[in-house]
C-alpha positions in Angstrom: 38.2 -2.9 14.7 34.5 -3.4 15.5 32.1 -3.5 12.6 29.8 -0.5 12.6 26.2 -0.9 13.4 23.9 -0.6 10.4 20.1 0.0 10.2 19.1 -3.6 10.0 21.3 -4.5 13.0 20.2 -1.7 15.2 17.1 -3.0 17.0 18.5 -6.6 17.5 21.7 -4.9 18.9 19.6 -2.7 21.2 17.8 -5.7 22.7 21.1 -7.7 23.0 22.7 -4.8 24.9 19.7 -4.4 27.2 19.6 -8.1 28.0 23.3 -8.1 28.8 23.2 -5.0 31.0 19.9 -5.4 32.8 19.7 -7.8 35.7 15.9 -7.9 35.8 13.4 -9.5 33.4 13.5 -7.3 30.3 10.2 -8.7 28.9 8.5 -7.7 32.1 9.8 -4.1 31.6 7.5 -3.9 28.6 9.9 -2.2 26.1 8.6 0.5 23.8 11.1 1.3 21.1 11.0 4.7 19.4 12.9 5.0 16.1 13.3 8.6 15.1 13.4 10.2 11.6 17.1 9.4 11.2 16.9 5.9 12.6 18.2 6.6 16.1 16.6 4.5 18.9 15.2 5.2 22.3 13.4 3.0 24.7 10.7 3.5 27.4 11.0 0.8 30.1 9.1 0.1 33.2 12.2 -0.3 35.5 13.6 1.4 38.6 15.1 4.8 38.1 18.3 3.6 39.7 19.0 1.3 36.7 18.7 4.0 34.0 22.2 5.5 34.1 23.8 2.1 33.8 21.6 1.1 30.9 22.1 4.4 29.1 25.8 3.9 29.2 25.6 0.3 28.0 23.3 1.2 25.1 25.3 4.2 24.0 28.5 2.1 23.9 26.8 -0.7 22.0 24.8 1.2 19.5 27.0 4.2 18.8 25.3 6.6 16.4 22.1 4.6 16.5 21.5 5.4 20.2 19.4 8.5 20.9 22.0 11.2 21.9 20.4 12.1 25.2 18.8 9.5 27.5 18.2 6.7 25.0 16.6 4.7 27.9 13.9 6.4 29.9 11.4 5.2 32.6 7.7 5.3 32.5 7.7 8.4 34.8 9.9 10.5 32.4 8.4 13.7 30.9 6.3 12.8 27.9 6.5 9.1 28.5 2.8 8.7 29.4 1.8 10.0 25.9 4.2 7.6 24.2 2.9 4.7 26.3 -0.7 5.5 25.3 0.3 5.8 21.6 2.1 2.5 21.7 -1.0 0.6 22.6 -1.8 0.3 18.9 1.8 -0.2 17.7 2.9 -3.4 16.1 4.5 -6.0 18.5 7.9 -7.4 17.4 9.6 -10.4 18.9 13.4 -9.9 18.9 15.6 -12.5 20.6 12.7 -13.8 22.7 11.6 -10.3 23.9 8.3 -8.7 22.8 8.5 -5.0 22.1 6.3 -2.4 20.6 7.8 -0.2 17.9 6.9 3.4 17.2 8.5 4.3 13.8 8.8 8.0 13.3 9.0 9.1 9.7 9.0 12.3 7.6 8.1 10.5 4.5 6.3 7.1 4.3 3.9 8.0 7.1 0.9 6.7 5.2 2.4 3.3 5.1 2.3 3.1 8.9 -1.5 3.7 9.2 -3.8 0.7 9.9 -5.5 -0.5 6.7 -9.0 0.5 5.9 -10.8 -2.8 6.0 -14.5 -1.7 5.7 -15.6 -1.3 2.1 -16.9 2.0 0.7 -20.4 2.9 -0.1 -19.9 1.3 -3.5 -17.3 -1.3 -4.6 -13.7 0.0 -5.0 -11.0 -1.9 -6.9 -7.4 -0.8 -6.9 -4.9 -1.7 -9.6 -1.4 -1.7 -8.2 2.1 -2.9 -9.3 5.6 -2.9 -8.0 7.1 -2.1 -11.4 5.7 -0.1 -14.3 5.2 -1.5 -17.8 3.2 -4.6 -16.7 -0.1 -3.6 -18.3 -1.8 -2.4 -15.1 -3.4 0.7 -16.6 -4.4 -1.3 -19.7 -6.1 -3.9 -17.6 -8.0 -1.2 -15.7 -9.2 0.3 -19.0 -10.3 -3.1 -20.2 -12.1 -3.7 -16.8 -13.8 -0.3 -17.1 -15.2 -1.1 -20.6 -16.2 -4.6 -19.6 -18.2 -3.3 -16.6 -19.7 -0.5 -18.6 -20.8 -3.0 -21.3 -22.6 -4.9 -18.4 -24.6 -1.7 -17.7 -22.6 -0.4 -14.7 -21.7 3.2 -14.2 -17.9 3.2 -13.8 -15.7 5.9 -12.3 -12.0 5.5 -13.0 -9.5 7.6 -10.9 -5.8 8.0 -11.8 -3.7 8.2 -8.7 -0.5 7.6 -10.7 0.3 11.3 -10.4 3.9 11.2 -11.8 3.2 8.9 -14.8 -0.5 9.3 -15.5 -2.2 7.4 -18.3 -5.9 7.0 -17.8 -6.9 10.4 -19.2 -5.0 9.9 -22.5 -6.2 6.3 -22.7 -9.9 6.6 -22.1 -10.6 10.2 -23.2 -10.2 12.1 -26.4 -8.3 15.4 -26.0 -11.6 17.4 -26.1 -13.1 15.2 -23.4 -10.4 15.9 -20.9 -11.9 17.8 -17.9 -10.5 21.1 -16.7 -9.0 19.7 -13.5 -7.7 16.4 -12.1 -6.6 14.6 -8.9 -3.5 16.8 -8.6 -5.7 20.0 -8.7 -8.0 18.5 -6.1 -5.2 17.9 -3.7 -3.9 21.4 -4.2 -7.2 23.2 -3.9 -8.9 21.3 -1.1 -6.5 22.9 1.4 -6.8 26.4 -0.2 -9.8 27.6 -2.2 -11.9 24.5 -1.5 -13.6 21.8 -3.7 -17.3 22.4 -4.1 -19.7 20.7 -6.4 -18.8 22.8 -9.4 -15.1 22.0 -8.9 -15.9 18.3 -8.6 -17.8 18.4 -11.9 -14.8 20.1 -13.5 -12.7 17.1 -12.5 -14.7 14.5 -14.4 -14.4 13.6 -18.1 -17.0 11.5 -19.9 -15.5 8.9 -22.2 -17.1 8.4 -25.6 -15.7 4.9 -25.8 -18.8 3.6 -24.0 -21.7 5.2 -22.1 -21.1 4.8 -18.4 -17.3 5.4 -18.2 -16.2 8.5 -16.3 -12.6 9.5 -15.7 -10.9 11.6 -13.1 -7.4 12.0 -14.6 -4.3 12.9 -12.8 -4.1 16.2 -14.7 -6.8 18.2 -16.5 -6.7 20.5 -19.4 -5.6 23.5 -17.3 -2.3 21.8 -16.5 -1.7 20.8 -20.1 -2.2 24.5 -21.0 0.3 25.5 -18.3 2.8 22.6 -18.3 5.5 24.5 -16.5 3.4 24.5 -13.4 2.9 20.7 -13.4 5.8 19.9 -11.1 4.9 22.7 -8.8 1.5 21.2 -8.4 2.8 17.7 -7.8 5.1 19.0 -5.0 2.1 20.6 -3.2 -0.2 17.7 -3.9 2.0 15.5 -1.8 1.8 17.6 1.4 -0.4 17.2 4.4 -3.2 19.7 4.8 -3.9 21.6 8.0 -7.6 21.7 9.1 -8.5 23.4 12.4 -4.9 22.8 13.6 -4.9 19.1 12.7 -2.7 17.6 10.0 -4.6 15.7 7.3 -2.4 13.2 5.5 -2.7 12.6 1.7 -4.3 9.2 2.2 -7.2 10.9 4.1 -7.5 13.6 1.5 -7.8 11.0 -1.3 -10.3 8.9 0.6 -12.4 12.0 1.2 -12.1 12.9 -2.5 -13.4 9.5 -3.6 -16.2 9.6 -1.1 -17.1 13.0 -2.4 -17.5 11.6 -6.0 -19.4 8.5 -4.7 -21.8 10.7 -2.7 -23.3 12.0 -6.0 -24.9 8.6 -6.5 -23.7 8.6 -10.2 -21.5 5.5 -10.0 -21.8 1.8 -9.3 -18.1 1.0 -9.0 -14.8 2.9 -8.7 -11.6 1.6 -10.3 -8.4 3.2 -9.0 -5.0 3.2 -10.8 -2.2 3.4 -8.3 1.4 4.5 -8.8 4.0 1.7 -9.5 6.5 1.0 -6.7 6.6 1.6 -3.0 6.3 5.4 -2.9 4.1 6.9 -0.2 1.4 7.7 -2.7 1.0 4.0 -3.4 -0.1 3.4 0.2 -3.5 5.0 -0.4 -4.8 2.6 -3.1 -3.2 -0.4 -1.3 -4.2 0.4 2.3 -6.3 3.5 2.6 -9.4 3.1 0.5 -11.0 -0.1 1.8 -10.6 -1.4 -1.8 -10.1 -4.8 -3.2 -6.5 -4.7 -4.4 -5.2 -6.3 -7.5 -1.4 -6.7 -7.3 0.1 -6.9 -10.8 3.4 -8.4 -11.6 5.3 -10.5 -14.1 7.1 -13.7 -13.4 10.5 -12.1 -12.7 12.7 -11.8 -9.5 12.1 -8.1 -9.2 8.4 -8.7 -8.8 8.8 -11.2 -6.0 11.4 -9.2 -4.1 9.3 -6.0 -4.2 6.1 -7.8 -3.0 8.1 -9.6 -0.3 9.0 -6.2 1.1 5.5 -4.9 0.8 3.7 -7.9 2.3 6.3 -8.3 5.2 5.7 -4.6 6.1 1.9 -4.9 6.0 2.0 -8.1 8.1 4.7 -7.2 10.6 4.8 -3.4 10.9 1.2 -2.1 10.9 -1.8 -2.9 13.1 -4.4 -5.3 11.5 -2.1 -5.9 8.6 -3.1 -9.6 8.4 -6.7 -8.7 7.9 -5.9 -6.8 4.8 -4.6 -9.9 3.0 -8.2 -11.1 2.5 -8.8 -8.1 0.2 -5.8 -8.7 -2.1 -5.2 -10.9 -5.2 -2.2 -11.3 -7.4 -2.4 -10.8 -11.1 0.3 -12.3 -13.3 0.7 -10.0 -16.2 2.2 -10.8 -19.6 1.8 -14.5 -18.7 3.1 -17.3 -20.9 0.9 -20.4 -21.1 3.8 -22.7 -20.1 4.7 -21.1 -16.8 1.3 -21.2 -15.1 2.2 -23.6 -12.3 5.6 -22.2 -11.5 4.3 -18.6 -11.4 1.3 -19.6 -9.3 3.6 -21.3 -6.8 5.9 -18.2 -6.6 3.1 -15.8 -6.1 1.4 -17.8 -3.4 4.6 -18.4 -1.6 4.7 -14.6 -0.9 1.7 -14.9 1.4 3.7 -17.2 3.8 7.1 -15.5 3.8 8.2 -14.5 7.2 11.2 -12.3 6.6 13.6 -11.3 3.8 13.0 -11.5 0.1 12.0 -14.8 -1.5 14.8 -16.3 -3.6 13.0 -19.4 -4.8 9.5 -21.0 -4.4 9.3 -23.7 -1.7 6.8 -26.5 -1.5 5.1 -27.1 1.8 6.2 -30.3 3.4 4.8 -32.3 6.3 6.7 -30.3 8.9 5.1 -27.1 7.7 1.7 -28.4 8.7 2.4 -29.3 12.3 0.3 -27.4 14.9 2.4 -25.1 17.1 0.8 -23.9 20.3 1.2 -20.3 21.2 1.6 -18.9 24.7 -2.2 -18.4 25.0 -2.8 -22.1 24.2 -4.5 -21.1 20.9 -3.2 -22.9 17.8 -0.9 -20.9 15.6 -2.4 -20.2 12.2 -1.5 -22.6 9.4 0.1 -21.2 6.2 -2.3 -19.1 4.2 -4.3 -21.1 1.7 -3.4 -20.6 -1.9 -5.7 -18.1 -3.6 -6.3 -17.9 -7.3 -3.6 -16.1 -9.3 -5.3 -14.2 -12.1 -3.5 -14.4 -15.4 -3.4 -11.9 -18.2 -1.8 -13.5 -21.3 1.2 -12.0 -23.1 -0.4 -10.6 -26.3 1.4 -8.4 -28.8 -1.9 -6.9 -29.9 -2.0 -5.0 -26.5 1.7 -4.0 -26.5 0.5 -0.5 -27.6 -2.9 0.2 -26.2 -4.9 3.1 -27.6 -8.6 2.2 -27.8 -9.6 5.8 -28.7 -7.7 5.4 -32.0 -8.0 1.6 -32.3 -11.4 0.4 -31.2 -10.6 -3.2 -32.4 -8.7 -3.6 -29.1 -12.0 -3.6 -27.3 -13.5 -6.4 -29.4 -15.2 -8.8 -26.9 -13.6 -12.0 -28.3 -10.2 -10.5 -28.5 -10.4 -9.0 -25.0 -11.7 -12.3 -23.5 -8.9 -14.4 -25.1 -6.3 -12.2 -23.3 -8.0 -10.9 -20.2 -10.6 -13.7 -19.6 -9.6 -14.6 -16.0 -9.7 -11.0 -14.9 -13.1 -10.5 -16.5 -14.4 -13.6 -14.8 -13.1 -12.3 -11.5 -14.8 -8.9 -12.0 -18.1 -10.6 -12.8 -17.8 -12.6 -9.6 -17.0 -9.6 -7.5 -19.7 -7.5 -9.0 -22.2 -10.3 -8.9 -22.9 -10.0 -12.6 -24.9 -12.7 -14.5 -22.9 -15.0 -16.7 
């Protein structure tokens, strides 16, 4: 009995069946592969019409349920093919079994992960705090960063995009300082009643911890007063808006929201707290804001597996993904003094992984540094140079972080002993005097 085709096998199996059934040069046929919402595959090929029936039969037999039910293989002159060909000009190029193909990956969810990263910075610096897993001290580090920058005289806007496990509002604001609305309300209202200057002001809380810290929480006081509506708001906040007949994805809505706050001229830097994991809402702080991205993790296998998935997707599945890497830094959270070199090696190995999760760190050997010439006679890039891995030390004094109630946790000497490398990085990025 033949083993069934699975998702990971489907595209290689498609190429293998096409190579076996097509007598011409498959690479010259310029394959464009379309994967639909369920994972079924279709292909646009520049081949004679007379070859289509034979190839459709071969692919249907080979792929089974993973073949598009009707006419999986179509020519360039098929109805709608010209639109697909035009769309594919910016699609990622994959090399499967020696054949270059362009992949159009259709999704109902996860669409924001397919958009090219925003490389250009915003009007003011933006720094995103992101993690694969929760509980690694990401939001604590953002709060420490906000107080450090405010102490240096900067006007800091913090934005909580962790809509399902929010924390910045409760961490940086007293209950009476919580604004009326938050990010969830913005996403709901901007497609309905609108978001004018008054509404914007009603989304901002001023922290009494330090002058210069403003907070846009995930939820405002109105949601706390009507908690039964919180889940209903979250469901609607995750939807695309329609504007003049055009769908506006969540990442664009959030970028416009942050630009709206920046346009007031009231802030010098924006710190964004992203949701943990690889959910679609995480795509915005990682890719959609032009932010410098701090990737938090602890020295455990789950961290490296999750980031291997993320970095491979960015590098191999979206246009200009490699350019994004220059905007990202790893932060080892809850670090022990004795594991510095091993952890650094593991984090830096992620930048050079080609496919599959990393199981153990590998040192570069002489063979890894040989120049390999590509088809265009340009030298292939060498492995990415190691970048500093920022370390935040494991400190029980920050296991429970509540600076509103315990101001000692903001003591400069205490903060620097634990978060010193992060603070030095912030000073460098913001060009602050030592």
